[in-house]
C-alpha positions as CSV (number, residue, x, y, z in Angstrom):
1,M,114.7,88.4,38.7
2,I,115.2,86.0,41.6
3,I,117.7,83.2,41.0
4,V,117.1,80.0,43.0
5,T,120.0,77.6,42.8
6,G,119.1,74.0,43.5
7,G,115.6,75.2,42.4
8,A,114.6,71.7,41.3
9,G,115.6,70.2,44.6
10,F,113.7,69.8,47.8
11,I,113.9,73.1,49.6
12,G,114.7,75.0,46.4
13,S,111.5,73.9,44.6
14,A,109.5,74.7,47.7
15,I,110.9,78.2,47.7
16,V,109.8,78.6,44.1
17,W,106.4,77.2,45.0
18,R,106.0,79.8,47.8
19,L,107.2,82.6,45.6
20,N,104.6,81.6,43.0
21,N,101.9,81.6,45.7
22,L,103.0,85.2,46.5
23,G,102.5,86.1,42.8
24,N,106.1,86.0,41.7
25,D,107.2,84.1,38.6
26,K,110.1,86.3,37.8
27,I,112.4,83.4,38.7
28,I,115.4,81.7,37.2
29,I,116.0,78.1,38.3
30,V,119.6,76.9,38.4
31,D,120.2,73.1,38.9
32,E,121.2,69.9,37.3
33,L,118.6,67.2,36.8
34,G,120.7,64.2,36.2
35,T,119.0,60.8,36.1
36,T,116.7,61.2,39.1
37,D,113.0,62.2,39.1
38,K,114.0,65.6,40.4
39,W,112.5,67.2,37.3
40,K,109.0,66.3,38.6
41,N,109.5,69.0,41.3
42,L,109.4,71.6,38.5
43,V,106.3,70.5,36.7
44,G,103.8,72.6,38.6
45,L,106.0,75.6,39.1
46,K,106.1,78.9,37.2
47,F,109.5,80.4,36.3
48,Q,111.2,82.2,33.4
49,E,114.1,79.9,32.6
50,F,116.1,76.9,33.7
51,I,119.9,77.1,33.6
52,H,122.3,74.2,34.2
53,K,124.5,74.9,37.3
54,D,127.8,74.6,35.3
55,D,126.6,77.2,32.7
56,F,125.4,79.5,35.5
57,I,128.7,79.5,37.4
58,S,130.6,80.2,34.2
59,A,128.4,83.2,33.5
60,I,128.9,84.4,37.1
61,V,132.7,84.1,36.9
62,E,132.7,85.8,33.5
63,D,130.3,88.4,34.6
64,S,128.1,87.7,31.6
65,I,124.6,87.5,33.2
66,E,122.3,89.1,30.7
67,F,119.2,89.7,32.8
68,P,118.5,92.0,35.8
69,V,119.0,90.2,39.1
70,E,117.4,91.1,42.4
71,A,118.7,88.2,44.6
72,I,120.3,84.8,44.6
73,I,118.8,82.2,46.9
74,H,121.5,79.6,46.9
75,M,120.1,76.2,47.9
76,G,122.2,74.2,45.4
77,A,124.6,71.7,47.0
78,N,125.4,68.1,47.5
79,S,123.5,67.5,50.7
80,S,124.6,63.9,51.3
81,T,125.9,63.5,54.8
82,T,127.5,60.2,53.7
83,E,129.3,61.6,50.6
84,K,132.9,60.5,50.7
85,D,134.3,62.6,47.8
86,A,135.7,65.4,49.9
87,D,137.2,67.2,46.8
88,H,133.7,67.2,45.2
89,L,132.1,68.7,48.3
90,F,134.9,71.3,48.6
91,S,134.4,72.4,45.0
92,N,130.6,72.0,44.8
93,N,129.5,73.3,48.2
94,Y,132.3,75.7,49.2
95,L,134.0,77.2,46.2
96,Y,130.7,77.5,44.2
97,T,129.1,79.3,47.1
98,Q,132.1,81.6,47.4
99,E,131.8,82.7,43.8
100,L,128.1,83.5,44.1
101,A,128.7,85.4,47.3
102,K,131.5,87.5,45.7
103,Y,129.3,88.2,42.7
104,C,126.4,89.4,44.8
105,L,128.6,91.5,47.0
106,S,130.2,93.2,44.0
107,K,126.7,93.9,42.6
108,N,125.0,94.8,45.9
109,L,122.5,91.9,45.4
110,R,120.7,90.0,48.1
111,F,122.5,86.7,48.8
112,I,120.8,84.0,51.0
113,Y,122.6,80.7,51.2
114,A,122.0,77.3,52.8
115,S,124.3,76.4,55.6
116,S,123.3,73.4,57.8
117,A,122.8,72.3,61.4
118,A,125.3,69.6,60.5
119,T,127.9,72.3,61.3
120,Y,127.1,71.8,65.0
121,G,128.6,68.3,65.1
122,D,127.7,66.3,68.1
123,G,125.9,69.2,69.7
124,S,128.1,69.3,72.7
125,L,128.6,73.0,72.2
126,G,124.8,73.6,71.8
127,F,122.8,74.9,68.8
128,D,123.2,78.6,69.1
129,D,123.6,80.6,65.9
130,D,126.0,83.0,67.5
131,E,128.7,83.8,64.9
132,S,131.3,84.4,67.5
133,K,131.3,80.6,68.2
134,L,131.7,79.5,64.6
135,E,135.4,78.6,65.0
136,N,134.6,76.2,67.9
137,L,132.2,74.0,65.9
138,R,133.4,70.5,64.9
139,P,131.2,68.9,62.1
140,L,131.0,65.1,62.1
141,N,131.0,64.7,58.3
142,M,132.5,66.3,55.3
143,Y,129.1,67.7,54.2
144,G,128.8,69.6,57.4
145,Y,132.4,70.7,57.1
146,S,131.9,72.0,53.6
147,K,129.1,74.2,54.9
148,Q,131.2,75.4,57.9
149,L,134.0,76.3,55.5
150,F,131.9,78.9,53.8
151,D,130.5,80.2,57.1
152,L,134.1,80.7,58.2
153,W,135.1,82.3,54.9
154,A,132.2,84.8,55.2
155,K,133.2,85.7,58.8
156,R,136.9,85.9,57.9
157,N,136.1,88.3,55.1
158,N,133.8,90.4,57.2
159,V,130.7,89.9,55.0
160,L,128.3,88.3,57.4
161,D,126.6,91.7,57.9
162,K,125.8,91.8,54.2
163,I,124.6,88.2,53.5
164,V,122.3,85.6,55.1
165,G,123.2,82.0,56.0
166,I,120.5,79.5,56.9
167,K,121.3,76.6,59.2
168,Y,118.5,74.1,58.4
169,F,117.7,71.4,60.9
170,N,115.8,68.2,60.0
171,V,113.5,69.4,57.2
172,Y,110.7,67.1,55.9
173,G,107.9,67.5,53.4
174,P,106.8,67.2,49.8
175,N,109.3,67.3,46.9
176,E,111.9,65.3,48.7
177,Y,111.0,62.1,46.9
178,H,114.1,62.1,44.6
179,K,116.6,62.2,47.5
180,G,117.1,58.5,48.0
181,D,118.8,57.8,51.4
182,M,118.8,61.5,52.2
183,R,115.0,61.6,52.3
184,S,113.5,62.4,55.7
185,V,112.5,59.5,58.0
186,V,108.8,60.6,57.5
187,H,109.0,59.6,53.8
188,K,111.0,56.4,54.5
189,A,108.7,55.4,57.3
190,F,105.6,56.1,55.1
191,E,106.9,53.6,52.6
192,Q,107.7,51.1,55.3
193,V,104.2,51.4,56.8
194,R,102.6,51.1,53.3
195,D,104.6,48.0,52.4
196,T,105.0,46.2,55.8
197,G,102.7,47.8,58.3
198,K,105.7,48.7,60.6
199,V,108.6,51.1,61.0
200,R,112.2,50.3,61.7
201,L,114.1,52.7,64.0
202,F,117.7,52.5,65.2
203,K,118.4,51.3,68.7
204,S,120.2,53.8,71.0
205,L,123.8,53.2,72.1
206,N,123.7,56.2,74.4
207,P,122.4,55.3,77.9
208,Q,120.9,58.7,78.3
209,Y,118.4,57.9,75.5
210,K,116.1,54.8,75.3
211,D,115.5,53.2,71.9
212,G,113.5,55.6,69.8
213,E,113.8,58.4,72.2
214,Q,116.8,60.0,70.4
215,M,115.7,63.5,69.6
216,R,115.7,65.8,66.6
217,D,114.4,69.2,65.6
218,F,112.0,68.3,62.8
219,V,110.8,71.3,60.8
220,Y,108.1,71.2,58.1
221,V,109.4,72.4,54.7
222,K,106.7,75.1,54.5
223,D,107.9,76.7,57.7
224,A,111.6,76.4,56.5
225,V,110.6,78.2,53.3
226,D,108.8,81.0,55.1
227,M,111.7,81.5,57.5
228,T,114.1,81.7,54.5
229,L,112.0,84.1,52.5
230,H,111.7,86.4,55.6
231,F,115.2,87.5,54.7
232,L,114.2,88.3,51.1
233,E,111.8,90.8,52.5
234,H,113.8,92.0,55.4
235,K,117.0,93.1,53.6
236,N,118.5,94.8,56.7
237,E,118.7,91.6,58.6
238,N,121.9,89.7,57.9
239,G,124.1,87.0,59.4
240,I,123.6,83.3,60.2
241,Y,120.3,82.0,61.5
242,N,118.9,78.7,62.6
243,V,115.8,77.4,60.9
244,G,114.0,74.7,62.8
245,S,110.9,74.1,64.9
246,G,112.8,75.1,68.1
247,K,111.5,72.0,69.8
248,A,113.3,68.6,69.9
249,R,111.0,65.6,69.5
250,T,111.7,61.9,69.6
251,W,111.7,59.5,66.7
252,I,108.8,57.7,68.4
253,D,106.8,61.0,68.3
254,L,107.5,61.3,64.6
255,V,106.4,57.8,63.6
256,T,103.4,57.9,66.0
257,A,102.2,61.0,64.1
258,L,102.8,59.1,60.9
259,F,100.8,56.0,62.0
260,N,98.0,58.2,63.2
261,A,97.9,60.1,59.8
262,V,97.5,56.8,57.8
263,G,95.1,55.4,60.4
264,K,97.1,52.4,61.4
265,P,98.3,51.1,64.8
266,V,101.8,52.0,66.0
267,N,104.2,49.1,65.1
268,I,107.9,49.8,65.7
269,E,110.8,47.4,65.3
270,F,114.2,48.5,66.7
271,I,117.3,47.6,64.7
272,D,121.0,48.0,65.4
273,L,122.7,51.3,64.4
274,P,125.0,50.6,61.5
275,E,128.7,50.5,62.4
276,H,129.6,53.3,60.0
277,L,127.1,55.7,61.6
278,R,128.0,55.1,65.2
279,E,130.7,57.8,65.6
280,K,128.7,60.3,63.6
281,Y,125.2,59.8,65.1
282,Q,123.5,62.8,66.7
283,Y,121.3,62.0,69.7
284,F,119.8,65.4,70.2
285,T,119.3,68.5,68.1
286,E,117.2,71.6,68.8
287,A,117.4,74.9,67.1
288,N,117.7,78.0,69.2
289,L,115.3,80.4,67.4
290,S,115.8,83.5,69.5
291,K,117.9,85.1,66.8
292,I,115.5,84.7,64.0
293,K,112.7,85.9,66.2
294,K,114.7,88.9,67.1
295,A,115.1,89.5,63.4
296,G,111.3,89.9,63.1
297,Y,110.1,86.4,62.3
298,N,106.9,85.9,64.2
299,K,104.8,83.3,62.3
300,S,103.6,80.3,64.3
301,I,105.5,77.1,63.6
302,T,103.7,74.0,62.5
303,S,103.7,71.2,65.1
304,L,105.2,67.9,64.3
305,E,101.8,66.2,64.3
306,D,100.2,68.8,62.0
307,G,103.1,68.9,59.7
308,V,103.3,65.1,59.3
309,T,99.5,64.9,58.9
310,D,99.5,67.6,56.1
311,Y,102.5,65.8,54.4
312,V,100.9,62.4,54.5
313,K,97.3,63.2,53.7
314,N,97.7,66.0,51.2
315,Y,100.9,64.7,49.4
316,L,102.1,61.2,50.1
317,L,98.7,59.4,50.0
318,K,97.8,61.4,46.8
319,N,101.3,61.0,45.3
320,L,101.4,64.8,44.8
321,Y,104.1,67.4,44.6
322,L,104.0,71.1,45.6
323,G,102.3,73.1,42.8
324,Y,100.3,70.2,41.4
């Protein structure tokens, strides 16, 4: 049985979808559904059971899991970069992950967990997934720090050669609809184009970047999933790995691809960057993918234009989820 925590969430449900496509429905989904529409991500998926995350961690701590487990793919976390409850992030993102890792290590089970590119902070030290540099990173928000805390715990306890951490960059694609402000700009921009015919982007306060030319590593969720599942198959490859497209693109590139996908002229309005984001804003991110390629991942990566087109035409315009 493969356990996917956060399995009703964005990347987690996409992982379940891909496992289903590969003929695997021996899956346990762990999550909490709350009052959002996250449950809709599950409707088209095949799995054996759904377990609430609180019940699951209790069973882990008590060592009372009653079914055979092959692997835990841990995507469950509070992924809000603006979350201010540091105690919650410490408990939910760091301590929870620690308990799952200790369980898997004690049972010799595959453990793959979500770290984040947010651990790289302002990017001044680059975006190299070299574990020797972990201590030097300075995340800009508590979410990023909660992820770094576990990366450091794993290194400190000498277990990075037995588990896999995935540093996701800017993932976009179907099944992110429930994420509110944490949705990708693709989804937000799609709604803006649909409702107003234009897209609003933040002005740049950095003289090195013109308005709209701030750059991000945008990666389509289908690629992010394939990179993640590479480590389910290749159990001898361990450590921390970047997952992105490997090529930084501008916000203008992104929304231009969106306008082209919906067949409307490009219409961008630049607005002021909110005060509360100014000290935490990243102007450039780009995943160094040499390490994951060295680990054997050799699939081609979807271009920004092709990813946005697939997302818009096959999901957003049809109001569809993965698996429907």
